[in-house]
C-alpha positions as CSV (number, residue, x, y, z in Angstrom):
1,X,7.7,-6.6,15.9
2,X,4.2,-6.7,17.4
3,X,2.4,-3.4,17.7
4,X,-1.0,-2.4,19.2
5,X,-3.3,0.3,17.8
6,X,-3.7,3.6,19.7
7,X,-7.0,5.4,20.1
8,X,-7.0,8.6,18.1
9,X,-10.3,10.5,18.4
10,X,-13.0,8.2,16.9
11,X,-10.4,6.2,15.0
12,X,-7.4,3.9,15.7
13,X,-3.8,4.7,14.8
14,X,-0.7,2.7,14.3
15,X,2.5,4.5,15.5
16,X,5.5,3.8,13.3
17,X,8.8,4.5,15.1
18,X,11.4,6.8,13.7
19,X,14.0,4.0,12.9
20,X,11.5,2.2,10.7
21,X,10.5,5.4,8.9
22,X,14.2,6.1,8.3
23,X,14.7,2.6,7.0
24,X,11.8,3.3,4.5
25,X,13.1,6.8,3.7
26,X,9.7,8.2,4.9
27,X,8.7,11.0,7.2
28,X,5.5,12.7,8.3
29,X,4.9,14.1,4.8
30,X,5.3,10.8,2.9
31,X,2.1,9.4,1.5
32,X,1.5,5.7,2.0
33,X,-0.4,3.3,-0.2
34,X,-2.5,1.0,1.9
35,X,-3.6,-2.3,0.5
36,X,-5.0,-5.6,1.9
37,X,-5.8,-9.1,0.9
38,X,-8.4,-9.3,3.6
39,X,-5.9,-10.9,6.0
40,X,-2.9,-8.7,5.9
41,X,-2.4,-4.9,5.8
42,X,0.4,-3.6,3.6
43,X,1.7,0.0,3.9
44,X,4.0,1.1,1.2
45,X,5.5,4.6,1.0
46,X,4.8,6.4,-2.2
47,X,8.1,7.7,-3.5
48,X,7.1,8.8,-6.9
49,X,3.4,9.5,-7.5
50,X,3.8,9.7,-11.3
51,X,5.4,6.2,-11.4
52,X,2.6,4.8,-9.3
53,X,0.0,6.3,-11.6
54,X,1.8,5.0,-14.7
55,X,2.0,1.5,-13.2
56,X,-1.7,1.6,-12.2
57,X,-2.6,2.7,-15.7
58,X,-0.6,-0.2,-17.3
59,X,-2.1,-2.7,-14.8
60,X,-5.7,-1.5,-15.8
61,X,-4.8,-1.8,-19.4
62,X,-3.5,-5.4,-19.0
63,X,-6.5,-6.3,-16.8
64,X,-9.0,-5.0,-19.4
65,X,-7.1,-6.6,-22.3
66,X,-6.6,-10.1,-20.9
67,X,-9.4,-10.6,-18.3
68,X,-10.1,-14.3,-19.2
69,X,-6.4,-15.3,-19.2
70,X,-5.8,-13.5,-15.8
71,X,-8.9,-15.2,-14.3
72,X,-7.7,-18.6,-15.5
73,X,-4.2,-18.0,-14.0
74,X,-5.8,-17.0,-10.7
75,X,-7.7,-20.3,-10.4
C-alpha cells in the first residue's frame, strides 16, 4: 500500500485506515513507538507499556555490559 502524507497545521500526518488499525488492535488512544534506521519508518503499537519499559531496561543492561562484543557483531 502506498500512502501520501497529509498537511496538518505546520506538520505532516499519515492517515491510517480503520481496517489496518483493527488488524493491529489499535485505536485513537493507542500509543505508537516510532523508530527508524534512517531509511525506513517503523510504527509499532504499544500494547503493554510496562513490558516495553522492562525490555528497554534489559536492552540497556546488555548494551552496557557487552559493548565490545556487540560492536564486533555489528561489523
